[in-house]
C-alpha positions as CSV (number, residue, x, y, z in Angstrom):
1,M,3.8,112.7,32.5
2,P,7.2,111.3,33.4
3,T,10.1,113.2,31.9
4,G,12.9,110.8,32.8
5,I,14.6,113.6,34.8
6,A,14.9,112.9,38.5
7,I,13.7,115.8,40.7
8,R,16.1,116.3,43.6
9,D,14.7,116.5,47.2
10,P,14.3,120.2,48.1
11,R,15.9,119.6,51.4
12,D,19.1,118.5,49.7
13,Q,19.0,121.5,47.4
14,L,18.7,123.7,50.5
15,F,21.6,122.0,52.2
16,D,23.7,122.5,49.1
17,A,22.7,126.2,48.9
18,A,23.7,126.6,52.6
19,E,27.1,125.1,52.0
20,R,27.7,127.4,49.0
21,I,26.9,130.4,51.2
22,L,29.2,129.1,54.0
23,L,32.1,128.7,51.5
24,K,31.5,132.1,49.9
25,D,30.6,134.4,52.8
26,G,31.0,132.5,56.1
27,P,28.6,131.6,58.9
28,N,27.4,135.2,59.5
29,A,25.9,135.3,56.0
30,L,23.8,132.2,56.6
31,T,20.1,133.2,57.0
32,S,16.9,131.5,55.9
33,R,16.3,134.1,53.2
34,A,19.9,133.8,51.9
35,V,19.5,130.1,51.7
36,T,16.2,130.1,49.8
37,I,17.5,132.8,47.4
38,E,20.7,130.8,46.7
39,A,18.6,127.7,46.1
40,G,16.3,129.5,43.7
41,F,13.2,128.8,45.9
42,A,10.4,131.0,47.1
43,K,10.7,132.6,50.5
44,G,8.6,130.1,52.5
45,V,10.0,126.8,51.1
46,L,12.5,126.3,53.8
47,H,9.9,126.6,56.5
48,R,7.7,124.0,54.8
49,H,10.3,121.4,55.3
50,F,11.9,122.4,58.6
51,A,10.3,123.6,61.9
52,D,12.6,126.7,62.0
53,F,16.0,127.8,60.8
54,D,17.8,126.3,63.7
55,A,16.2,122.9,62.9
56,F,17.4,123.3,59.3
57,L,21.0,124.0,60.5
58,A,20.9,121.1,62.9
59,E,19.9,118.7,60.1
60,L,22.5,120.2,57.8
61,V,25.2,119.3,60.4
62,E,23.6,115.9,61.1
63,D,23.9,115.2,57.4
64,R,27.6,115.9,57.5
65,I,28.0,113.8,60.6
66,A,26.3,110.9,58.9
67,R,29.0,111.2,56.2
68,I,31.7,110.8,58.8
69,E,30.0,107.6,59.9
70,R,30.5,106.3,56.4
71,Q,34.1,107.5,56.3
72,A,34.8,105.8,59.6
73,A,33.6,102.5,58.3
74,A,35.9,102.8,55.2
75,L,38.8,103.8,57.4
76,R,38.4,100.9,59.7
77,D,38.2,98.6,56.7
78,S,41.6,100.0,55.5
79,A,43.3,98.8,58.8
80,G,46.2,96.4,58.0
81,T,46.6,97.6,54.5
82,G,48.9,100.3,53.1
83,T,50.6,102.3,55.8
84,V,49.1,103.8,58.9
85,A,50.4,107.3,58.0
86,G,49.0,107.0,54.5
87,N,45.6,105.9,55.6
88,L,45.4,108.7,58.1
89,T,46.6,111.3,55.6
90,S,43.8,110.2,53.2
91,A,41.2,110.2,56.0
92,L,42.1,113.7,57.2
93,T,42.2,115.0,53.6
94,D,38.7,113.6,52.9
95,L,37.4,114.8,56.3
96,F,38.6,118.4,56.2
97,E,37.6,119.3,52.6
98,S,36.5,122.9,52.5
99,V,32.8,122.4,53.3
100,A,33.5,120.4,56.4
101,V,35.8,123.2,57.7
102,A,33.0,125.7,57.0
103,I,30.5,123.6,58.9
104,V,32.8,123.4,61.9
105,A,33.0,127.2,61.9
106,L,29.2,127.4,61.8
107,I,28.9,125.1,64.8
108,I,31.4,127.0,66.8
109,S,29.8,130.3,66.0
110,R,26.2,129.4,67.1
111,D,25.5,128.4,70.7
112,N,21.9,127.5,70.0
113,L,23.0,125.1,67.2
114,R,25.4,123.3,69.5
115,A,22.7,123.0,72.1
116,R,20.2,121.6,69.7
117,L,22.7,119.1,68.3
118,R,23.3,117.7,71.8
119,Q,19.6,117.1,72.3
120,T,17.8,113.8,71.6
121,A,14.8,114.0,69.3
122,P,12.0,111.6,68.3
123,D,13.0,111.5,64.6
124,G,15.4,109.6,62.3
125,L,18.3,111.5,63.8
126,A,17.8,110.5,67.4
127,R,20.2,107.6,67.2
128,L,23.0,109.9,66.2
129,R,22.3,112.3,69.0
130,Q,22.0,109.6,71.7
131,T,25.3,108.1,70.8
132,R,27.2,111.3,70.2
133,P,30.6,111.6,71.8
134,S,31.2,114.7,74.0
135,G,32.9,117.7,72.5
136,V,32.2,120.0,69.5
137,P,29.8,118.1,67.2
138,L,31.4,116.8,64.0
139,L,34.9,117.2,65.4
140,A,34.0,114.8,68.2
141,E,32.7,112.2,65.7
142,A,35.9,112.7,63.7
143,T,38.0,112.1,66.7
144,A,36.1,109.0,67.5
145,M,36.6,107.8,63.9
146,I,40.4,108.2,64.2
147,A,40.5,106.6,67.7
148,S,38.6,103.5,66.5
149,Y,41.0,103.1,63.5
150,L,44.1,103.5,65.6
151,T,42.8,101.0,68.1
152,I,42.5,98.4,65.3
153,E,46.0,99.2,64.0
154,R,47.3,98.8,67.6
155,D,45.7,95.4,67.9
156,L,47.3,94.4,64.6
157,G,50.7,95.5,65.9
158,R,51.1,98.2,63.3
159,I,51.5,100.9,66.0
160,A,53.0,100.4,69.5
161,A,51.1,98.3,72.0
162,D,51.3,101.2,74.5
163,A,50.2,103.9,72.0
164,D,47.7,106.3,73.6
165,V,45.1,106.4,70.9
166,D,42.8,108.6,73.1
167,T,45.5,111.3,73.0
168,L,46.7,110.7,69.4
169,A,43.2,111.0,67.9
170,P,42.3,114.5,69.2
171,M,45.9,115.6,68.4
172,L,45.4,114.6,64.8
173,I,42.0,116.1,64.5
174,G,43.0,119.4,66.2
175,T,46.1,120.0,64.2
176,G,44.5,118.7,61.0
177,H,41.6,121.1,61.4
178,L,44.0,124.0,62.0
179,L,46.0,123.1,59.0
180,F,43.0,122.9,56.6
181,A,41.2,125.9,58.1
182,G,44.2,128.1,57.3
183,H,44.0,127.5,53.6
184,D,40.6,129.0,52.7
185,T,39.3,127.2,49.6
186,T,42.7,125.8,48.6
187,P,43.6,122.7,50.5
188,P,47.1,122.2,51.9
189,E,49.5,120.2,49.9
190,A,49.5,116.4,50.5
191,G,53.1,116.6,51.8
192,A,52.0,119.0,54.5
193,V,49.3,116.6,55.7
194,T,51.7,113.7,55.6
195,K,54.3,115.6,57.6
196,L,51.6,116.4,60.3
197,V,50.5,112.8,60.5
198,S,54.1,111.4,60.6
199,A,55.0,113.8,63.4
200,A,52.0,112.8,65.5
201,L,52.8,109.1,65.0
202,A,56.5,109.3,65.5
203,S,56.4,107.8,69.0
204,A,53.6,105.3,68.2
205,V,55.1,103.5,65.2
206,P,57.2,100.5,66.3
207,E,60.9,100.6,65.4
208,P,61.7,98.2,62.6
209,T,63.3,94.9,63.7
210,P,67.1,94.9,62.7
């Protein structure tokens, strides 16, 4: 009989449990048993939904990458509004919240996971894998997001016509990741992120007309 209470997808509950473990104990603590215990499931539940633990981890990362696609669309829509520095500050802050930093650490720590993420697969995630930019998964998509936004702002004349967006984008992502990764569960102050963005954009923002 219907109860009126929505039952969450076990896959999403397992993803949430994995993220909690990453935040509490780091990538080395992430095992299939730890995830099912954290989620409050029986031992075999994870393997009923995923081919193996590596497949589970790959889909966890793909889920985070799909979120970046949505963030990228919102960032592109913000072009021409507000300030370039303000839009990038918000984007980096949204991108590098604590779970995303933990996911990057997971990707870097597991060679098999990176290899699997670069493969194409005959499933709903194949499109993401086939169009994936080169580099560390998730960071590569984040870099592409920033580059596409900066390209639009350059076309609008809000950054210099000769601005090298292909250099600026990885600079912002790399320094942004280092800044957020050094703050554990407490994010850096907004002023620190703004300072980072402003320094990166210093040579790219046109001088105001006298």
